[in-house]
LOBAMI-558956 format. One record per residue (C-alpha): x, y, z negated. Coordinates in steps of 0.1 Angstrom, whole numbers. Last residue first. Example, Ala and Ser with C-alpha at 12.3 -4.5 7.8 and 13.67 -1.06 7.14 Angstrom:
BEGIN
> u v w
> 137 -11 -71
> 123 -45 -78
END
This chain:
BEGIN
> u v w
> 1260 946 -836
> 1276 914 -849
> 1278 887 -823
> 1249 869 -809
> 1234 836 -814
> 1217 809 -794
> 1218 824 -760
> 1206 855 -741
> 1219 888 -738
> 1217 920 -756
> 1248 942 -748
> 1228 961 -723
> 1208 978 -750
> 1171 971 -750
> 1153 1004 -746
> 1142 999 -771
> 1157 986 -805
> 1186 1012 -810
> 1198 1006 -845
> 1198 1037 -867
> 1231 1051 -880
> 1233 1049 -915
> 1271 1043 -918
> 1295 1050 -891
> 1309 1019 -878
> 1343 1005 -894
> 1326 988 -924
> 1341 986 -960
> 1321 1017 -971
> 1289 1001 -960
> 1290 974 -988
> 1303 993 -1018
> 1276 1020 -1008
> 1247 996 -1009
> 1230 985 -979
> 1225 1003 -944
> 1204 975 -932
> 1194 969 -895
> 1193 930 -890
> 1183 926 -855
> 1168 893 -841
> 1169 892 -802
> 1146 864 -788
> 1161 839 -763
> 1157 808 -785
> 1176 828 -813
> 1198 860 -801
> 1216 873 -833
> 1224 909 -839
> 1242 921 -870
> 1238 941 -900
> 1245 917 -931
> 1227 936 -959
> 1204 905 -962
> 1171 926 -967
> 1168 938 -933
> 1145 928 -902
> 1137 938 -867
> 1125 909 -844
> 1129 916 -805
> 1107 913 -774
> 1083 891 -796
> 1060 871 -775
> 1037 861 -805
> 1044 824 -803
> 1082 829 -796
> 1089 851 -825
> 1062 835 -848
> 1077 800 -846
> 1095 801 -880
> 1067 822 -897
> 1057 793 -921
> 1091 787 -931
> 1091 816 -956
> 1115 844 -963
> 1145 856 -981
> 1142 850 -1019
> 1151 813 -1018
> 1181 823 -994
> 1198 835 -1026
> 1209 799 -1031
> 1233 803 -1001
> 1255 828 -1021
> 1278 841 -996
> 1251 843 -972
> 1259 833 -937
> 1231 808 -932
> 1204 835 -940
> 1200 847 -904
> 1189 813 -895
> 1159 809 -916
> 1134 827 -894
> 1110 855 -901
> 1140 876 -918
> 1126 896 -947
> 1117 935 -945
> 1095 925 -915
> 1093 944 -881
> 1080 923 -851
> 1083 941 -817
> 1057 927 -794
> 1050 917 -758
> 1017 924 -742
> 999 903 -718
> 985 880 -743
> 964 907 -760
> 971 910 -796
> 946 890 -815
> 968 863 -826
> 990 889 -842
> 961 899 -865
> 952 863 -875
> 989 857 -883
> 989 889 -906
> 959 875 -925
> 974 839 -931
> 1010 853 -939
> 996 877 -963
> 975 854 -983
> 1005 828 -982
> 1030 855 -994
> 1006 863 -1023
> 1005 827 -1035
> 1041 826 -1031
> 1047 857 -1053
> 1025 837 -1080
> 991 844 -1100
> 978 870 -1073
> 965 900 -1091
> 993 911 -1096
> 1023 896 -1078
> 1049 912 -1100
> 1083 922 -1085
> 1104 934 -1116
> 1119 903 -1133
> 1120 875 -1108
> 1126 901 -1081
> 1160 906 -1097
> 1171 875 -1077
> 1187 848 -1099
> 1218 832 -1086
> 1245 820 -1113
> 1248 786 -1097
> 1230 769 -1123
> 1202 795 -1119
> 1200 786 -1082
> 1199 749 -1088
> 1171 755 -1114
> 1153 778 -1086
> 1156 749 -1060
> 1143 723 -1084
> 1113 744 -1096
> 1106 754 -1061
> 1105 719 -1048
> 1124 695 -1025
> 1161 703 -1033
> 1188 682 -1016
> 1195 707 -989
> 1192 743 -1001
> 1157 758 -1000
> 1141 786 -977
> 1107 774 -990
> 1107 798 -1018
> 1075 814 -1006
> 1086 848 -993
> 1071 884 -987
> 1050 887 -957
> 1045 924 -950
> 1045 931 -912
> 1048 962 -888
> 1037 952 -854
> 1047 975 -825
> 1029 964 -796
> 1051 967 -764
> 1048 987 -731
> 1074 993 -731
> 1112 992 -727
> 1115 1030 -722
> 1084 1044 -740
> 1050 1031 -740
> 1052 1017 -775
> 1019 1005 -785
> 1004 1011 -821
> 993 984 -844
> 963 993 -863
> 972 1004 -898
> 977 981 -932
> 1013 969 -920
> 1022 1006 -924
> 1023 1038 -900
> 1037 1071 -915
> 1014 1100 -913
> 1025 1116 -945
> 992 1112 -963
> 989 1077 -947
> 1023 1067 -960
> 1015 1079 -996
> 982 1058 -994
> 1003 1028 -984
> 1026 1033 -1012
> 996 1034 -1037
> 983 1000 -1020
> 1016 985 -1026
> 1016 993 -1062
> 981 982 -1067
> 990 948 -1050
> 1018 941 -1073
> 1021 964 -1102
> 1016 1000 -1110
> 1039 1017 -1135
> 1044 1050 -1116
> 1066 1071 -1141
> 1094 1049 -1129
> 1118 1041 -1158
> 1105 1006 -1167
> 1110 996 -1129
> 1079 981 -1112
> 1094 966 -1080
> 1075 963 -1049
> 1096 991 -1033
> 1126 971 -1039
> 1111 938 -1024
> 1107 956 -990
> 1079 974 -977
> 1071 981 -940
> 1074 1014 -927
> 1067 1030 -890
> 1080 1066 -885
> 1065 1086 -855
> 1082 1115 -836
> 1109 1116 -859
> 1120 1146 -879
> 1091 1152 -904
> 1084 1116 -906
> 1122 1111 -920
> 1120 1137 -948
> 1084 1128 -959
> 1097 1090 -958
> 1127 1096 -979
> 1110 1120 -1006
> 1080 1096 -1009
> 1100 1065 -1014
> 1122 1087 -1039
> 1092 1095 -1059
> 1078 1061 -1060
> 1109 1047 -1076
> 1126 1014 -1063
> 1141 1027 -1029
> 1139 1026 -991
> 1140 988 -992
> 1121 982 -963
> 1122 980 -924
> 1120 1015 -913
> 1113 1019 -877
> 1119 1052 -863
> 1103 1066 -831
> 1123 1088 -809
> 1103 1115 -787
> 1119 1146 -801
> 1154 1133 -790
> 1183 1119 -805
> 1166 1115 -838
> 1180 1129 -872
> 1194 1112 -901
> 1216 1135 -922
> 1195 1136 -954
> 1195 1098 -953
> 1233 1097 -954
> 1233 1120 -983
> 1207 1099 -1001
> 1230 1069 -993
> 1259 1084 -1011
> 1237 1097 -1039
> 1225 1060 -1047
> 1189 1059 -1055
> 1184 1061 -1017
> 1184 1027 -1013
> 1183 1028 -975
> 1177 992 -970
> 1166 995 -934
> 1172 1012 -900
> 1156 1010 -866
> 1154 1029 -834
> 1127 1031 -806
> 1140 1056 -780
> 1125 1087 -765
> 1115 1099 -730
> 1088 1075 -720
> 1061 1093 -741
> 1058 1066 -769
> 1024 1061 -780
> 1006 1071 -812
> 974 1083 -794
> 950 1072 -824
> 967 1050 -848
> 933 1046 -865
> 932 1041 -902
> 927 1005 -915
> 898 1003 -939
> 907 1004 -977
> 940 1004 -993
> 951 970 -979
> 958 941 -1003
> 949 914 -980
> 951 925 -944
> 927 951 -925
> 914 944 -893
> 915 974 -871
> 939 963 -845
> 945 991 -818
> 954 995 -783
> 954 1026 -762
> 971 1027 -728
END
């Protein structure tokens, strides 16, 4: 089976390249990881040790590989040399423009530059045709998304972005994005988000109805995963209400995301939502599980059932 979507989305680095025969062979697994943050030596060492269990494994990388372009290139080059296929979506850290990074591109131009690097490495991005995984658990359309956020994950009692940001600042919560994630040429991050949502929605609507999807986005596409945040105001920088119905509407077999640094499985309206982040050393060093081990997405582990919420994976 061959399935491709060739409609580019806003900020694309030219016409979307064909995915060709990028299909699972039936022998491998679809696995995922996010928030590798390779500026930390401990995390870089973990990435150096990441290897597939078979030559047919695909790896989904759900953003926040790093902040410096050289680090992102290093990690994706290494991973793409080991896994049969790597699919990447940007996180907020990739979109930062740190003063120390020799690459001082901002906003869409920075994203386009990263897409160009991925194409050079053979890594699929949100700007490329959606491939079909035909391995165990397939066929499913693998849909890498880049959606950003629009400050609609507000706390009760706040009715506007301005009010919500003021509350967050009063509570000592200000995301670093406010300083380093520039939306150029869009006037605001939420304007960029709206453009991404509109174009991505059109692409997903074009997926044949007989095919389920795996939705991969750095930020959660529904609000529920943000409920356990230690600092609830941080939810402002975690997604958009505009995608709340996408898992059901676009027949998601599962949703993969990161950003929250709360690795776990939730089942919402019958759809598994899997947070697959490594996180910072101070976070993963407290966990009992081996750090950085990719989460199996397909074939679906037997522990994934139905219900409202699931236990930590």
